[in-house]
C-alpha positions, 0 to 999 in steps of 0.5 A, a space after each residue: 786806211 794807211 798803216 804807216 807814216 814814213 818821213 824821208 830826207 834824201 841826200 844825193 851825191 851830185 856829180 860836181 858838188 852842185 846844188 841838190 835842190 833840183 835832185 830833191 825836186 825830182 825825188 818829190 816828183 816821184 812821190 807825187 807820181 806815186 799817188 800817196 798822200 804826202 807833205 813837204 817840210 823844210 828838212 824832210 817829206 812825210 808820206 802816208 800809206 801802206 808800208 810796203 807801198 811807201 818802201 817802193 816809193 823810196 826805192 824809186 826815189 833812190 833809183 831816180 837819183 842814180 838815173 840823174 847822175 848821182 854816184 850814191 844816195 843817203 836816205 834818212 828814213 823815219 817810220 811809224 808803223 801802226 797796223 790799226 791805222 795812222 794818219 798825219 792828221 791824227 798826230 798833228 790835228 791839235 796843232 792846227 787852228 
C-alpha cells in the first residue's frame, strides 16, 4: 500500500520566456512513465506511492526540464507521509458521488 501522497507544481524557466505548458506536459509524461498512480489538477499533480519512489520521480521531472533547455526549475511540493498507508481516495471519497 502507498505510504505517501505527493503533490507537485513544476515551474521551469523557459529558454526565451515561452509558454511552459509543453514543459509541464513532458513533466507529466515522466510521471506517467513511472507507473505510479497520479491525478492531474489545474495547478498541481498529485502522485500516490512509496515516498522514496515519488522523490525519484520528482528528480526525473526536474532533470527532464533541464534536458529540454530550462536553466532552472522551481518545484513546489506538498507531502503527506503516513507509514500505515494512505490513498488519494481515502482523502477525497466523501466528495465523490
